[in-house]
C-alpha positions in Angstrom: 22.9 -12.7 33.0 24.1 -11.9 29.3 22.7 -8.4 27.5 19.8 -8.5 25.3 19.5 -5.0 23.9 21.8 -4.6 21.0 22.6 -2.5 18.0 20.2 -3.5 14.4 22.6 -3.9 11.1 22.7 -1.4 8.6 20.9 -4.1 6.3 17.8 -5.4 8.7 17.8 -1.2 10.1 17.5 0.0 5.7 14.7 -2.8 5.5 13.2 -2.3 8.6 12.4 1.8 7.3 11.9 0.3 3.7 8.6 -0.4 4.9 7.8 3.5 5.7 9.0 4.5 2.9 8.8 1.8 0.0 5.0 0.4 0.4 5.0 -0.5 -3.5 7.0 0.6 -6.7 4.8 4.1 -7.3 6.3 4.6 -3.5 9.7 4.3 -5.4 8.7 6.6 -8.2 8.0 9.0 -6.6 11.5 9.2 -4.2 13.9 9.0 -7.4 11.8 11.4 -9.4 11.4 14.1 -6.4 15.6 13.5 -6.0 16.2 14.6 -9.8 13.4 18.2 -9.7 15.7 18.6 -6.5 19.4 18.4 -8.7 17.9 20.9 -10.2 16.7 18.8 -13.7 15.1 20.2 -16.2 14.2 16.8 -18.2 13.3 13.7 -16.7 12.4 10.3 -17.8 10.3 7.6 -15.8 10.9 4.4 -17.6 8.4 0.9 -16.5 8.4 -2.9 -16.9 5.5 -4.6 -15.7 5.0 -2.2 -13.4 7.6 -1.3 -11.5 7.7 -4.9 -10.2 10.6 -6.0 -12.6 11.9 -1.9 -13.3 11.8 1.7 -12.7 14.3 3.8 -14.1 14.6 7.2 -13.6 16.8 9.3 -15.7 17.6 13.3 -15.1 20.2 16.1 -16.8 20.5 17.6 -13.2 23.4 18.5 -11.4 25.5 14.9 -11.3 27.4 13.5 -8.3 30.9 13.0 -7.9 32.2 9.6 -6.7 32.4 10.4 -3.1 28.3 11.7 -2.8 27.4 8.4 -5.1 28.3 6.4 -2.6 27.8 8.6 0.3 23.9 9.0 -1.1 22.5 5.5 -0.1 24.3 6.0 3.6 21.0 6.0 6.0 20.3 9.4 7.0 23.0 11.5 4.6 21.4 14.3 2.7 22.0 17.0 1.0 19.8 19.2 1.3 19.7 20.1 5.4 23.1 20.8 7.6 21.6 21.7 11.1 18.1 21.4 12.8 17.0 25.1 11.6 16.9 24.1 8.6 14.1 22.4 8.7 12.1 25.3 9.2 13.3 26.6 5.6 13.2 23.5 3.6 11.8 24.1 0.2 13.3 20.9 -1.3 11.1 17.8 -2.4 13.7 15.2 -0.3 14.7 15.9 2.9 15.1 13.0 5.3 18.0 11.1 3.8 15.9 8.0 3.6 14.9 7.2 0.6 17.8 5.4 -1.5 18.9 3.9 1.0 15.5 2.0 2.3 15.5 1.6 -1.9 18.4 -0.4 -2.0 18.2 -2.4 1.1 15.0 -3.8 -0.8 16.2 -4.1 -4.3 19.1 -4.1 -6.5 19.9 -1.1 -7.7 22.2 0.4 -10.4 23.1 4.3 -10.4 25.0 6.1 -13.2 26.1 9.8 -12.3 28.3 12.6 -13.7 28.7 16.1 -12.6 28.9 18.4 -16.4 32.8 19.4 -14.9 33.5 16.3 -14.6 35.2 13.7 -17.9 33.8 10.3 -16.4 30.9 9.2 -14.4 30.4 6.5 -12.0 28.6 3.2 -11.4 27.5 1.7 -8.6 25.9 -1.2 -8.1 24.1 -2.1 -4.5 21.5 -5.6 -3.9 20.0 -5.3 -0.2 22.4 -2.8 1.1 25.6 -4.6 0.2 27.7 -3.0 -2.5 28.5 -5.1 -5.3 30.5 -2.8 -7.5 31.9 0.6 -7.9 33.1 2.3 -11.0 34.0 4.7 -13.3 31.7 4.9 -16.2 31.0 6.6 -18.9 27.6 8.1 -18.7 25.9 11.9 -19.7 25.5 14.8 -17.3 23.0 14.2 -15.4 21.7 10.7 -12.7 20.2 8.0 -13.8 19.1 5.0 -11.5 17.5 1.9 -11.9 15.4 -0.1 -9.3 15.6 -3.4 -10.4 13.4 -6.5 -8.9 11.9 -5.2 -6.1 11.1 -6.7 -2.5 13.0 -9.3 -4.5 14.8 -10.4 -0.6 11.6 -9.6 0.9 8.7 -12.5 -0.9 6.0 -11.1 1.9 6.2 -7.8 0.9 6.4 -9.1 -2.9 3.0 -11.5 -2.5 1.0 -8.1 -1.0 1.1 -6.2 -4.1 -1.7 -6.0 -6.4 -2.4 -6.6 -9.9 -0.4 -4.5 -12.4 -3.2 -2.6 -13.4 -3.3 -1.1 -9.7 0.1 -0.9 -9.6 0.7 1.4 -13.1 -2.4 3.1 -11.8 -0.7 4.5 -8.5 2.9 5.0 -10.4 1.0 7.2 -12.9 -0.9 9.4 -9.9 3.0 9.5 -8.7 4.2 10.8 -11.7 0.6 12.8 -12.2 2.1 14.6 -8.9 5.6 15.9 -9.6 4.9 17.1 -13.3 2.5 19.2 -12.5 3.8 21.1 -9.5 6.9 21.5 -12.1 5.4 23.2 -15.5 8.6 23.9 -16.4 10.4 20.7 -16.6 9.7 18.5 -19.7 8.4 15.2 -18.1 8.0 11.6 -19.9 6.8 8.3 -18.6 7.6 5.1 -21.1 5.8 1.3 -19.7 7.1 -2.0 -21.4 8.7 -0.2 -24.2 5.3 2.6 -25.2 5.3 5.9 -24.3 2.6 6.9 -22.2 3.2 10.5 -21.8 5.6 13.2 -23.1 5.0 16.8 -21.0 7.4 19.2 -22.8 8.1 22.0 -20.3 4.9 24.3 -20.3 2.8 26.6 -17.9 0.1 25.0 -15.5 -3.1 24.6 -17.9 -0.8 23.2 -20.8 -0.1 20.3 -18.5 -3.0 19.7 -17.1 -3.9 19.3 -20.6 -1.5 17.5 -21.2 -2.1 15.1 -18.6 -5.6 14.9 -18.5 -6.6 15.7 -21.6 -7.9 17.9 -24.0 -11.8 18.2 -23.1 -10.6 19.6 -20.1 -9.6 22.8 -21.0 -12.9 24.1 -21.2 -13.1 22.7 -17.7 -11.0 25.1 -16.2 -11.4 27.7 -14.1 -8.5 29.3 -12.8 -7.9 30.5 -9.2 -5.3 33.3 -7.9 -5.6 35.3 -4.8 -2.2 37.3 -3.5 -2.3 37.6 0.4 0.4 39.0 2.7 0.2 35.4 4.2 0.2 33.1 1.5 -0.1 32.7 -2.5 -3.1 30.8 -4.1 -2.8 29.8 -7.7 -4.5 26.9 -10.4 -7.4 25.6 -11.4 -10.9 24.8 -10.4 -13.6 22.5 -12.7 -16.8 23.6 -13.3 -20.0 22.0 -11.2 -20.9 20.3 -14.1 -18.3 18.5 -14.6 -18.0 16.9 -11.2 -17.6 13.1 -10.7 -19.1 10.5 -8.3 -15.5 9.2 -7.7 -12.5 10.8 -5.6 -8.5 10.9 -7.7 -8.5 14.6 -9.6 -8.2 16.7 -6.6 -4.6 17.9 -5.8 -3.3 20.3 -3.5 0.0 21.6 -3.6 2.3 23.4 -0.7 5.2 25.1 -2.1 5.5 22.7 -4.8 4.9 19.3 -2.6 1.7 17.5 -3.1 -0.7 17.0 -0.1 -3.2 15.5 1.4 -5.9 17.4 3.4 -9.2 16.3 4.1 -9.3 19.8 5.7 -8.4 22.1 2.9 -10.8 19.9 0.9 -13.4 21.0 3.2 -12.6 24.2 2.6 -12.8 23.8 -1.6 -16.3 21.8 -1.3 -17.8 24.9 0.6 -16.9 26.9 -1.8 -19.1 24.9 -4.3 -21.8 24.9 -1.5 -25.0 24.3 -3.6 -23.3 24.4 -7.0 -22.2 21.1 -6.8 -24.5 17.8 -7.6 -25.2 15.7 -5.0 -22.3 13.5 -3.5 -19.7 14.6 -6.7 -16.2 15.8 -6.5 -14.9 18.8 -8.0 -11.8 18.4 -10.3 -9.0 21.2 -8.6 -5.2 21.6 -8.6 -4.4 24.3 -6.0 -1.0 25.4 -5.6 -0.5 27.1 -2.4 2.6 29.5 -1.4 3.8 30.0 2.2 6.5 31.1 4.3 8.2 27.0 5.1 8.1 28.8 9.2 4.7 28.7 9.3 4.5 25.0 8.1 6.3 21.4 9.0 6.7 18.9 6.4 8.2 17.0 9.0 5.4 14.8 9.6 5.1 11.1 7.9 7.9 9.8 6.0 5.8 10.2 2.7 6.0 13.6 3.4 2.5 14.0 2.1 1.4 14.8 5.4 1.5 19.0 7.1 1.2 20.9 9.8 0.7 24.8 10.0 0.8 27.1 12.2 -2.8 28.4 11.8 -4.6 26.2 9.4 -8.3 28.5 10.4 -7.0 31.5 7.9 -5.9 29.2 5.4 -9.0 27.6 5.5 -10.8 30.7 5.1 -8.4 32.3 2.1 -8.5 29.1 0.5 -12.8 28.8 0.6 -12.6 33.3 -0.7 -10.2 32.6 -3.3 -12.5 29.7 -4.8 -15.4 31.3 -4.2 -14.4 34.4 -6.2 -12.8 32.0 -8.9 -16.5 30.9 -9.5 -18.3 33.4 -8.9 -15.9 35.6 -11.4 -16.5 33.3 -14.1 -20.4 33.4 -13.8 -20.5 29.6 -11.9 -22.3 31.1 -8.9 -26.1 31.4 -9.3 -26.1 35.2 -8.8 -29.7 36.9 -7.0 -31.5 39.2 -9.3 -32.9 41.7 -7.3 -35.5 43.7 -9.6 -38.0 41.1 -10.3 -40.3 39.0 -7.8 -39.6 35.6 -8.2 -41.8 34.7 -5.9 -45.0 37.3 -7.4 -44.4 36.1 -10.9 -44.6 32.0 -10.9 -47.0 32.1 -7.9 -50.7 30.6 -8.7 -53.8 32.7 -9.9 -56.1 30.1 -8.4 -57.6 30.8 -4.9 -54.9 29.8 -2.2 -56.3 26.2 -0.4 -55.5 24.1 2.1 -52.9 21.0 1.3 -53.3 17.4 3.5 -50.2 16.4 1.1 -47.4 15.1 3.2 -44.8 17.7 2.0 -45.7 21.0 1.5 -45.8 21.9 -1.8 -43.3 25.4 -2.5 -45.2 28.4 -3.4 -42.9 29.0 -6.7 -44.3 26.2 -8.9 -45.3 26.0 -12.9 -48.7 24.7 -13.5 -48.5 21.2 -15.1 -49.3 20.9 -18.7 -52.5 19.3 -19.5 -50.7 16.6 -21.7 -48.9 15.1 -18.7 -51.6 15.4 -15.8 -52.0 12.4 -13.6 -55.7 12.2 -13.4 -57.4 12.0 -9.8 -56.8 8.6 -7.9 -59.0 7.9 -4.2 -55.9 7.1 -2.7 -54.1 10.4 -3.3 -54.1 12.8 -0.8 -56.4 16.1 -1.6 -56.4 19.2 -1.6 -59.7 20.7 -0.5 -61.5 23.5 -1.9 -63.7 23.4 0.9 -63.7 22.3 4.2 -65.8 19.1 4.1 -66.8 17.1 8.1 -65.1 13.6 7.5 -69.1 12.5 8.0 -69.8 14.1 4.7 -66.6 12.8 2.7 -68.4 9.8 0.7 -71.5 11.5 0.2 -69.3 14.6 -1.4 -66.2 13.0 -2.6 -66.4 14.5 -6.3 -66.3 18.0 -4.4 -62.9 16.5 -2.9 -61.0 16.5 -6.0 -62.7 19.9 -7.1 -59.7 22.3 -8.9 -56.9 19.3 -8.7 -56.6 20.0 -12.2 -55.1 22.8 -11.6 -53.4 23.2 -8.6 -51.4 20.1 -8.3 -47.9 20.4 -9.2 -46.1 17.9 -10.6 -43.2 18.1 -7.9 -41.0 15.3 -7.3 -41.1 16.1 -3.5 -45.4 15.2 -3.5 -45.9 12.2 -3.0 -47.9 10.5 -5.6 -49.6 7.6 -4.8 -51.6 5.5 -8.1 -53.9 2.8 -7.4 -56.8 0.8 -8.9 -59.9 2.8 -7.0 -62.4 2.4 -10.0 -64.1 6.2 -9.4 -67.1 4.4 -10.9 -67.8 1.9 -8.6 -70.3 2.9 -5.8 -69.2 4.3 -2.6 -69.8 1.3 -0.3 -67.9 -2.0 -0.1 -71.1 -3.8 -1.4 -68.6 -4.6 -4.4 -65.5 -4.7 -2.4 -63.7 -2.7 -3.5 -61.9 -0.7 -0.2 -61.0 -4.3 0.4 -60.1 -5.5 -2.9 -55.9 -5.8 -3.0 -53.5 -3.7 -5.4 -52.2 -6.2 -6.8 -49.5 -3.6 -9.3 -46.3 -2.3 -8.1 -45.5 1.6 -8.1 -43.0 4.0 -7.9 -42.6 6.4 -4.1 -40.2 9.4 -5.8 -39.2 7.4 -9.0 -37.0 5.9 -6.3 -38.6 2.9 -4.4 -41.1 0.5 -5.6 -43.9 -0.7 -3.2 -45.1 -3.9 -4.1 -47.3 -6.1 -2.5 -47.4 -9.4 -0.6 -49.2 -11.3 1.2 -48.5 -10.5 4.6 -46.8 -6.5 4.1 -45.5 -5.9 0.8 -41.7 -4.7 0.0 -39.7 -1.6 -0.5 -37.5 -2.2 -3.3 -34.6 0.0 -4.1 -34.8 0.2 -7.5 -31.3 1.3 -8.2 -29.8 -1.3 -6.3 -32.2 -4.2 -7.1 -30.9 -3.4 -11.2 -27.2 -3.4 -10.0 -27.9 -6.9 -8.8 -29.3 -8.2 -12.1 -27.2 -6.7 -14.1 -23.7 -7.9 -12.0 -24.9 -11.3 -12.1 -25.7 -11.4 -15.9 -22.3 -9.7 -16.9 -20.9 -13.1 -15.1 -23.2 -15.2 -16.9 -22.1 -13.0 -19.9 -17.7 -13.4 -19.2 -18.6 -17.2 -18.4 -20.0 -17.5 -22.0 -18.5 -15.2 -24.0 -21.9 -14.6 -26.3 -23.1 -10.9 -25.3 -24.7 -9.5 -28.0 -23.5 -6.0 -29.7 -26.0 -3.6 -30.9 -23.9 -1.2 -33.6 -23.5 2.1 -34.3 -24.6 3.8 -37.4 -22.1 5.9 -37.0 -18.7 5.0 -34.7 -18.0 7.7 -32.0 -13.6 8.4 -31.7 -12.9 9.5 -28.4 -10.0 9.9 -27.1 -9.4 9.7 -23.1 -6.3 11.0 -20.6 -3.6 8.8 -20.6 -3.8 7.0 -17.6 -7.4 5.9 -19.1 -6.6 4.9 -22.4 -3.8 2.2 -20.6 -6.8 0.6 -18.3 -8.6 0.6 -20.9 -6.3 -1.5 -23.2 -5.7 -3.4 -20.6 -9.3 -4.9 -20.0 -10.5 -3.9 -23.4 -11.0 -7.6 -24.4 -12.9 -8.5 -21.3 -15.1 -5.0 -22.2 -15.6 -5.7 -25.9 -16.9 -10.3 -24.5 -19.5 -7.9 -23.1 -21.2 -6.2 -26.0 -18.9 -3.4 -26.2 -16.9 -3.4 -30.0 -14.2 -0.8 -29.0 -11.2 -0.4 -31.1 -7.9 1.1 -31.1 -7.5 4.5 -33.4 -3.6 5.9 -31.9 -2.1 6.9 -29.2 -4.8 7.2 -26.3 -7.6 7.1 -29.1 -10.6 4.8 -29.6 -13.1 3.7 -31.8 -16.1 2.7 -30.5 -18.3 0.9 -33.1 -21.3 -0.8 -30.9 -22.6 -0.9 -27.2 -23.9 -3.6 -25.3 -27.4 -4.4 -26.6 -29.2 -3.4 -23.6 -27.7 0.1 -23.0 -27.8 1.1 -26.7 -29.6 4.5 -27.7 -29.8 5.1 -23.7 -26.4 7.1 -22.7 -24.1 9.2 -24.2 -20.8 6.6 -25.2 -18.4 8.7 -23.5 -20.4 8.3 -21.2 -20.6 5.3 -20.8 -17.0 4.7 -20.7 -15.8 7.4 -18.2 -18.0 5.5 -16.1 -17.4 1.7 -16.8 -13.5 3.0 -16.4 -14.3 5.2 -13.2 -15.7 2.3 -11.5 -13.0 0.3 -12.8 -10.5 2.0 -10.4 -12.4 2.5 -7.5 -12.8 -0.7 -7.3 -9.7 -2.1 -8.4 -9.0 -1.8 -4.5 -11.0 -4.3 -3.6 -8.6 -6.8 -4.7 -11.3 -8.4 -7.0 -10.4 -10.0 -10.4 -10.7 -8.8 -13.5 -14.1 -10.9 -14.5 -15.6 -10.1 -11.1 -15.1 -6.4 -11.1 -15.5 -4.9 -14.9 -19.4 -6.5 -13.7 -19.6 -4.5 -10.8 -18.1 -1.7 -12.8 -20.5 -2.5 -15.8 -24.0 -2.9 -13.6 -23.0 0.6 -11.7 -22.8 2.2 -14.5 -25.9 1.2 -16.4 -28.2 0.5 -13.6 -31.4 2.3 -13.3 -31.0 5.6 -12.0 -32.7 7.0 -8.4 -35.3 9.2 -9.8 -35.9 7.0 -12.7 -39.5 6.6 -14.1 -40.7 3.6 -14.9 -44.2 1.8 -16.3 -46.0 -1.2 -14.0 -44.5 -3.3 -16.7 -41.2 -2.4 -16.4 -41.3 -2.7 -12.5 -43.1 -6.5 -12.5 -40.2 -7.5 -14.5 -37.4 -5.6 -12.4 -38.9 -7.4 -9.2 -39.4 -10.3 -11.1 -36.1 -10.8 -12.9 -34.5 -9.8 -8.6 -37.0 -12.4 -7.0 -35.1 -15.3 -10.0 -31.2 -14.1 -8.9 -29.1 -15.9 -6.9 -28.5 -13.2 -4.2 -31.5 -11.2 -4.6 -30.8 -9.8 -0.8 -28.0 -7.4 -1.6 -26.3 -4.9 -4.3 -23.1 -5.8 -5.2 -21.7 -2.8 -3.8 -23.5 -4.4 -0.3 -26.3 -2.4 -0.5 -30.3 -4.3 0.3 -32.3 -4.4 -2.3 -35.7 -4.2 -0.7 -36.8 -4.0 3.1 -40.0 -6.2 3.9 -42.7 -4.8 6.1 -45.0 -6.3 7.7 -48.6 -5.8 8.1 -48.3 -6.3 11.4 -45.8 -4.4 12.1 -47.5 -1.3 10.8 -50.8 -2.2 12.9 -48.7 -1.3 16.1 -46.9 2.0 14.4 -50.8 2.9 14.7 -51.7 2.0 17.8 -51.2 5.0 21.1 
């Protein structure tokens, strides 16, 4: 029987390796830019066409390569970064595995021009699918320029897995930003389809962050600085009030290398404990310098995972450093031991027994008379005196004595309004007790209770409104007939370059939904109008930022622009939890929900309502 095991040809082996190293155009951008940094470049330019599918070109003014090195760099496991195994524990360069250029050349058409400063001529090399097509002397500037064209041209199945230009460009910008932030002393620029998106002069870290994320971030940054014998921590964290609902602006750098670490992220979130809004993620860019012998970066081909010899020590240093920075800038709450808050805010009325479902805190401010809700029968009372249950009907008025003075307007207290007429006789001859409540009412400003014949519905007002708006926006995008509320004073907003790129791509569809947004110079837009139902309810910039944030979050779902935009608009414009609604507003919400084609689920998959049957409720009270 013939032997079955054989060595793979280099071309096939390189294509297999490329599956790990080059997953999308952004992967090639990362590898090429990191090579330029390792070459000692002070100027790095990135040129992209069609979100990297047609062209990715990186040009630097680094040390360049000789003719022999220019050819050798495309071989597998060929590198100038390490010589022996011990070098793996002293790595300070970005690349070291010798796989990137070989993998890129295996799945694209690559042209490289490189020249050392001391050489008169440089070298031009052309490789397609790991096959050398040309090698010749050429005239070129000192440094290296690598052009990658037609990514995955010879692997069509992989090319079909690439996503839309908006998504792929967002990944490219992410990788560009990470390399630029890690090296603020280097000039970077990014051009996409002949338009300059970033122009970042050499500067310090704070100026680099402002250049990337926009001038508005300057007032949001809190510096973090901590030097120890084990590691040095430097960078910035964001103020809690500017935290976002989605991830994306959280970055760790270890010895200049971007990494992802859920463990270190937890350390930062712990430092923000009790000062961060629920389900929010703060901005942070934290650079850690540590002895390379204490870490292992050779974990994954992307080199974005890392192992520490003592993770707990790094965790504690990081948590304390961030907490100290927030405290030193008066971000964290402080305690004033000179005043007794409990005694100052305690009610002057005599202590009374409470039968409410949740205990009312002792430190509350009595509600104003203008907002005081009159007592109703369905509200569970506070009693001034202990009254025997059998005498409740005869002494029902006494149950509510002093309620106006004691009941605080706390959102934790369950308040159920009903249609009980206090002037009706207490017997049931008038049908007062057996009469069904028809009007819906809210619980904690979050859920709506609506009676039905077999029981009642508990409706999530935000999820229901998202479903209503989602279907409404889909119809508007199909009919292209949204109503616009023009602003008396148009609002000019400057967006970060990444957000500006995204808004340019989707602006025609956004305007179909009722916006009137026009470009006004680089990364600047003028909001002339908003959808009629949103005008005057929210800040224009907040609406736009939320819309773009939701759109980016939905990009990974591979939705078309129309569906993604409808989801994002519905999410940003929906009623929030905790918003009070009047009875007509609640009834309108219920009617519009059940007029939807799919009233059961929100666009994100949350249930819009839950049904409670009377029989099920009765069984719950059985012993």
